[in-house]
N, C-alpha and C positions, 0 to 999 in steps of 0.2 A: 504494500500500500504506500503511495507517495506521501512524503512528509508534508504536513500542513504548515504553511507559513503565514504568520500574522503580519500582513503587509503594513498595517498601521504601526504595529510595534517596531518593525524594522525602520520605518521612517522616523519614529521617536528615537530609536537607538542612534541613528545617524545624526539627528538634531542635537542630541545630548553630547555626542562626540564632538561635534562642531562647537558647541558651547564650552566644553572643557578646553579645547584648543584655543578658542578665542580668549578665554579668561587668562590663559598662560602667555599667549603671544600676540594678541590682537587679531583682527579680522583679515587684514590685507595679506598677511603672511601665510594664511591657511589655504592649502590646496586640497583638491578632491582626494588625492593620493594620501595625504596626511589624515584626512577625515576617515577614509577607509581603514587605514591602519589603526587609528584610535578606536574605531567602532568594531574592530576585529572582523572586518568584511573585505571582500575583494573590491577592487576598483570598479569592476563590471557590475557588482551588486549595487554599489552606491549610484552608479549611472543608470541602473535600471529604475531606481526610485526617484532620482532627480536628474533630469537631462542636462541642467546647467547649474553652475555654482550659485547664480542668482536665485534660481528656483529653490535650491536647498536653503539659502539664506532667508528667503521669505518664509518658508515653512518653519525654520528654527525660530524666527521672530514670533510667529503665531503661536508656536508651542510654548515659548517663554511667557507670552501674555496669558495663555490659558493656565499655566502652572501658577502664575502670580495671582490670578483671579481665584483659583481654588484655595490658595493659602489664605487670602484675605477673607474669603467666605468662611473658612474653617475657624479663623481667629474671631471673627465677629460672632459666629454662632456659639463658640465656646464661652463667650463672656456673658451669655444670657440673652434676653430679648434685645434685638438690635434697635439702636436709636440712631438718628442722624449723626450725633457726635461720635458714637462708638464706631460707626461705619467709616466716617471721615478719618478718625484716628487710625484705624486699622490700615486704611489705604495709604495714609501718609507715612506711617511707621514702616510699612512694607517697602516703600521706596528707598529708605535709608539703608546703607550698608552697615549692618550691625553684627554680622557673624559671617563665617566663610561662605555660606550659600548666598546670602543677600549681597555680600561683597562681590562675588562672582557675577551675580545678576546685574549689579550696577556696572561692573566693568564691561559686560557684554553690551549693555545699553550704550556705553561710551563708544565702544568699537563700532556699533551700528550707526551711531550719530556721525562719527567721522566719515564713514562710508557714504552716508546719506547726503552729506554736504556736497560731495562731488558727483553723486549719481542720482539723477532725477527720479528714476524708477524706485530706487531704494528709499529716497526721501518720501515718496508717496506712500510706500508700504510702512515706513517707520512712523510717519505722522498720522496715519489713518485713524488710530484710536484716540488721539488727543482731543478732538472736538467732543467725542462721546464722553471721555473722562471728565472734561471740564463741565459738560452739561450735567453729568451725574453728580459732581460735586455741588453745582449750583442747585440742583434739585434737592439735595440733602439740606442745603441752607434754607431753601424755601419751606421744606417740611418743618424744619426747626422754627422758622418764623411763624408758621401756622400754629405750632404748639406753644408759642410764646417763649421759646428758649433762646431765640436770636432776635435782636431788635429789628423792628420793621424797617428802620432806616438803612439797614445793611443792604448793599446791592449784591444779589446772589452771584452774578457773573463775575464781578470784580473780586468778590471773596473767593470764588473758585480759583481764579488765577493766582491770588495771593497764597492760598493754601498750597497749590502746586509748587509755586516758587519757593516757599519756605522749605518744603521737603527736598525738592530737586536740587536747590542750590547748596544744600549742606552735604550732599554725597561726596563731592570732590574734597571738601574740607575734612571730612572724616578720613578718607583714603590718604590724604597728605599728612595726617596726624595733627591738624590744626584744631580739631574738635574731636571729642569722643562720641560714640553713639549715644551714650546716656545724655550728654549735653544737647545733642541734636533732638532727641526725643523730648527733653525738657523744653526746648524751644517750641516744638510742635504743641505740647500741652499748654504752654504759656499762651500761645496765640488762640488755641481752641477755648481756653478758659475766658479770654477776653471776648471772643466772638459769641460764645454761648453764655452771655451775661444776662440774657432775658431782657 
């Protein structure tokens, strides 16, 4: 009987190999051959699942976003009934490089950003989720306003942008040793406490 192959699992295996290599050496120096070796597969197998490096990069980016969403959902649900504040906090803290996994995730994001600056197709793929993320943040602020937890004078769209900036801007500071993860999380909490002042 022929061996059954889980094609989606193979694609994930390749994406995770690409992510490990990217964390260690950046994105531009990664070849299909290196990804195949890291994944424990032949070059032909990798090319069977991804015809081009760009196709593989886009899939790996989508996979990374999916894993991050799953981690955020698990954290929010573990803390009890979700509230706009707990949802926003989980999202913002997840962006910060606080441990080896989140540090790798942040470095992968930086590598994709560098590629996206020079590659319009990658820029489109890299930026696709940002409008939805900011809209999601703004919606959480609106829900908190309706519950009386955030002042009615707060502009949800502006607050969404500020929240993103607070988390995103601290990542490189953590990696460079200018801030600790605890200090960055404290900054997130400081701003959320001010925003959720009712």
